[in-house]
C-alpha positions as CSV (number, residue, x, y, z in Angstrom):
1,X,23.0,60.0,21.3
2,X,23.8,62.8,23.8
3,X,27.3,63.2,22.4
4,X,25.9,63.3,18.8
5,X,23.5,66.1,19.8
6,X,26.3,67.9,21.6
7,X,28.6,67.4,18.6
8,X,26.1,69.0,16.2
9,X,25.2,71.7,18.7
10,X,28.8,72.6,19.1
11,X,29.5,72.6,15.4
12,X,28.0,76.1,15.3
13,X,31.2,77.8,14.1
14,X,31.4,81.1,15.9
15,X,31.7,83.6,13.0
16,X,29.7,86.6,12.2
17,X,29.3,88.9,9.2
18,X,29.0,88.8,5.4
19,X,27.2,86.2,3.4
20,X,29.1,83.9,1.0
21,X,27.8,82.1,-2.1
22,X,28.3,78.8,-0.3
23,X,29.8,78.9,3.2
24,X,29.8,75.1,3.3
25,X,31.8,74.4,0.1
26,X,35.1,73.8,2.0
27,X,33.5,71.1,4.2
28,X,32.5,68.8,1.3
29,X,34.7,65.7,1.4
30,X,36.3,66.8,4.7
31,X,36.0,66.2,8.5
32,X,35.5,68.6,11.4
33,X,37.0,67.4,14.6
34,X,35.5,68.8,17.8
35,X,37.6,68.6,21.0
36,X,35.6,69.2,24.1
37,X,36.8,70.8,27.3
38,X,37.2,67.3,28.9
39,X,39.5,66.2,26.1
40,X,36.9,63.9,24.4
41,X,36.4,64.2,20.6
42,X,33.6,63.9,18.1
43,X,34.1,64.1,14.3
44,X,31.7,65.2,11.6
45,X,32.4,64.0,8.0
46,X,30.8,65.8,5.1
47,X,30.8,63.3,2.2
48,X,28.7,65.5,-0.1
49,X,26.6,68.6,-0.1
50,X,23.7,67.1,1.9
51,X,24.8,64.3,4.2
52,X,27.0,63.9,7.2
53,X,28.4,61.1,9.3
54,X,29.0,61.8,12.9
55,X,31.4,59.8,15.0
56,X,30.7,60.4,18.7
57,X,33.2,60.4,21.5
58,X,32.1,56.8,22.3
59,X,33.1,55.7,18.8
60,X,29.5,55.1,17.5
61,X,28.4,56.6,14.2
62,X,25.2,58.2,13.1
63,X,24.0,59.5,9.8
64,X,22.6,63.0,9.3
65,X,22.1,65.8,6.9
66,X,23.2,69.3,6.4
67,X,22.4,72.3,4.3
68,X,23.5,75.9,3.7
69,X,21.0,78.6,4.4
70,X,22.2,82.0,3.4
71,X,25.4,82.3,5.4
72,X,24.7,79.6,8.0
73,X,25.2,75.9,8.1
74,X,22.4,73.8,9.4
75,X,22.7,70.1,10.5
76,X,20.3,67.4,11.7
77,X,21.1,64.0,13.2
78,X,18.4,61.5,14.2
79,X,15.5,62.9,16.2
80,X,17.5,66.0,17.4
81,X,16.1,69.3,16.1
82,X,18.0,70.9,13.2
83,X,20.8,73.2,14.5
84,X,22.1,76.2,12.5
85,X,25.3,78.0,13.0
86,X,25.6,81.7,13.8
87,X,26.2,83.7,10.6
88,X,29.6,82.8,9.0
89,X,32.0,85.4,7.9
90,X,34.9,83.2,6.8
91,X,33.9,79.8,5.3
92,X,35.5,76.8,7.1
93,X,38.1,75.0,4.9
94,X,40.8,72.5,5.4
95,X,43.3,73.9,7.9
96,X,40.9,76.3,9.6
97,X,40.2,76.0,13.3
98,X,38.9,77.9,16.2
99,X,37.3,77.7,19.6
100,X,33.6,77.9,20.5
101,X,32.4,78.8,24.0
102,X,29.5,76.6,25.2
103,X,27.8,75.7,28.4
104,X,30.1,72.6,28.6
105,X,33.2,74.9,28.3
106,X,35.4,75.8,25.4
107,X,35.3,73.4,22.4
108,X,38.0,73.5,19.8
109,X,37.2,72.7,16.2
110,X,39.5,72.0,13.2
111,X,38.8,71.0,9.6
112,X,41.0,68.2,8.1
113,X,41.2,66.8,4.6
114,X,39.1,63.7,3.7
115,X,37.4,61.3,6.0
116,X,39.4,61.4,9.3
117,X,37.9,58.3,10.9
């Protein structure tokens, strides 16, 4: 479960700024791949506008939920507390990517089309 919590915690896309009508619209039906500093990966699939499937670095999967709140994306998996992103200026969409600095080191994220696991 530690990797799932980390995956959700790190999925806080580091954007700031203006609000969008739906900053999560580009995630529906797509996958966010998180690549941690140690090279391991986790993936978050957004099948619809309220649920997620997280594939941890160990290959296990967990179900969760997500929602858009103003210009942030909030996720929840299992017993972990809900985690919301920083305000998002540019909504994530297929082909977008970036790097997030975290206590575990830089984590790269990228959005790919469809379910990527």
